[in-house]
C-alpha positions as CSV (number, residue, x, y, z in Angstrom):
1,M,65.9,-14.5,21.7
2,E,63.6,-13.1,19.0
3,S,62.8,-16.7,18.1
4,L,61.7,-17.4,21.6
5,Q,59.7,-14.2,21.8
6,S,58.1,-14.9,18.5
7,R,57.3,-18.5,19.6
8,A,55.8,-17.2,22.9
9,E,53.6,-14.8,21.0
10,E,52.4,-17.5,18.7
11,L,51.7,-19.8,21.7
12,E,49.7,-16.9,23.3
13,R,47.7,-16.5,20.1
14,N,47.0,-20.2,20.0
15,L,46.0,-20.3,23.6
16,S,43.7,-17.3,23.1
17,S,42.2,-19.0,20.0
18,A,41.8,-22.3,21.9
19,Q,40.0,-20.5,24.8
20,K,37.6,-18.8,22.4
21,E,36.8,-22.1,20.8
22,L,36.3,-23.7,24.2
23,L,33.9,-20.9,25.2
24,E,32.0,-21.4,21.9
25,M,31.9,-25.2,22.4
26,E,30.6,-24.7,25.9
27,S,27.9,-22.3,24.7
28,L,26.9,-24.7,21.9
29,Q,26.8,-27.5,24.5
30,S,24.5,-25.4,26.7
31,R,22.2,-24.6,23.8
32,A,22.1,-28.3,22.8
33,E,21.1,-29.3,26.3
34,E,18.4,-26.6,26.3
35,L,17.1,-27.9,23.0
36,E,17.0,-31.4,24.3
37,Q,15.0,-30.3,27.3
38,N,12.6,-28.5,25.0
39,L,12.3,-31.6,22.8
40,S,11.6,-33.7,25.9
41,L,8.9,-31.3,27.1
42,A,7.3,-31.2,23.6
43,Q,7.3,-35.0,23.4
44,K,5.6,-35.3,26.8
45,E,2.9,-32.7,25.8
46,L,2.3,-34.6,22.5
47,L,1.9,-37.9,24.4
48,E,-0.6,-36.2,26.7
49,I,-2.5,-34.8,23.8
50,E,-2.6,-38.2,22.1
51,S,-3.8,-39.9,25.3
52,L,-6.7,-37.4,25.4
53,R,-7.7,-37.8,21.8
54,P,-10.0,-40.9,22.4
55,K,-11.8,-39.0,25.1
56,W,-12.3,-35.9,22.9
57,E,-13.5,-38.1,20.0
58,L,-16.0,-39.8,22.3
59,R,-17.2,-36.5,23.6
60,N,-17.5,-35.1,20.1
61,A,-19.6,-38.2,19.1
62,E,-21.8,-37.7,22.2
63,L,-22.4,-34.0,21.4
64,F,-23.1,-34.8,17.8
65,T,-25.7,-37.4,18.9
66,K,-27.2,-34.9,21.4
67,N,-27.4,-32.3,18.6
68,I,-29.3,-34.7,16.4
69,D,-31.7,-35.6,19.3
70,L,-32.3,-31.9,19.9
71,D,-33.0,-31.2,16.2
72,L,-35.5,-34.0,16.2
73,E,-37.1,-32.8,19.3
74,K,-37.3,-29.3,17.8
75,K,-39.0,-30.6,14.7
76,D,-41.5,-32.5,16.8
77,L,-42.3,-29.4,18.8
78,E,-42.6,-27.4,15.6
79,D,-45.0,-30.0,14.2
80,T,-47.0,-30.0,17.4
81,L,-47.2,-26.2,17.3
82,T,-48.3,-26.3,13.7
83,K,-51.1,-28.8,14.5
84,K,-52.3,-26.7,17.4
85,K,-52.4,-23.6,15.2
86,D,-54.3,-25.5,12.5
87,N,-56.8,-26.7,15.2
88,L,-57.3,-23.2,16.4
89,V,-57.9,-21.9,12.9
90,T,-60.4,-24.6,12.1
91,A,-62.1,-24.4,15.4
């Protein structure tokens, strides 16, 4: 009788331990699924960013060119202003 009682207690402990392990495995599986979803979203965002890179590079080149054009125009205006000042001084 004691042997059966002892065996029943051992089986209950084993069952309890197995249930705890099962809960832990389910929790880990849930976390793994969450991480896979996060990875998928991050990969989609990265692809979107990479697809926009050529557009950004082109826009950057356009702005760089525009900046150079504006600098040249500014120098031309400064030269014109200097010449007009010189003409006023000599007149």
